[in-house]
N, C-alpha and C positions, 0 to 999 in steps of 0.2 A: 519672620513672624507670620506672614501669610501662609507659608508652607506648614507651619506649626498649627495654625487655626484650621487649615484645610485637612491636615492629618487628624486633628481632634474630631472634626465633623465626620470624616470618613470612619474613624474609629467608633464614634457614637452611633452612626448609621449601622455599622456592622454589629455592634452590641445589641441594637434594637432588633435587627434581623435574627440574631442568635436567640434573643429572648422570645421572639415569635416562634422560632423553630422549636425551642424547648417547650413552650406552651402547647404547641401542636403535638409534640411527642408525648407529653403528659396526657393530653386528651386521648390520643391513640392508645396509650397504655391502659387508660381507664376503660375504654371501649373493649379492648381485648380481655381485660380482667372480667368485665361483665359477661362477655361471651363464654369465657372459660367456666365461670360459675354456673351459667345456664347449662353448659355441656356436662359438667360434673353432676348437676342435679338430674339431668336426663339419664346419665349413665347409672346413677344410683337407682332410679325408678326402673330402668331396664333390668338391672340385676335382681331387684325385688320381683318383677314380673316373671323373669326367667326362673327364679327359685320357686315361685308359686306354680308355674307350669310343670316343673320337674316333680314337685310334690304331688300335684294332681295326676300326672302320668303314672307315677309309682302307685298311687292309690287305685287308679283304674286297672293297672296290671294285676294288683292284688285281688281286686274284686272279680276280674275275669278268671283268674286262676281258681278262686273259690267256686265260681259258677261252673267251671268245667269239672272240678272235683265233685261237685254236687251231681252233675249229670252222669259222671262216670260211676259214682256210688249207686245211683238209681238204676243205671244199666246193669250193674252187677248184682242188683237186688239187695244191696246193703243200705236199707232204709234208715237204720239207726245212725249210721255215719252221715247219710244225706241230710237227715234232720239236724244233726249236730253242726254240720257245715253251714246249713241254711241259717241256723240260729246265730252262728258266728258272723255270717255275712250281714244279717240284720243288725247285729250289734255294731259292726264296723260302719255300715251305712248310716246308722243313727248318729254315731259319733262324728262322722264326716259332715252330716247335715247340721249338727250342732255347731261345729267349728265354722262352717260357712255362714251360719246365722250370726255367730259371734263376731265374725270379721266384717260384716256389712255395716 
């Protein structure tokens, strides 16, 4: 009978220890889940930032290309072409500025 009671006490103590361990595991999982959500949010923001930089870089390349074509047309004395390219560049820059103002 004493062995049985001692066994029950030991079993009860082990169950309490297991319960504490399970609670600790749940808390750890909750913390990990929170960290993962924060990392995912940061990754999403980094993707958005990277996409914006890529678009801005492409726009800058286009603007530079037009500027060089304007210079080349002026060097060659083709002022009509230079004027048309300059107007195109102004239009593009206006649109880019409007987009920047809209995104603020």
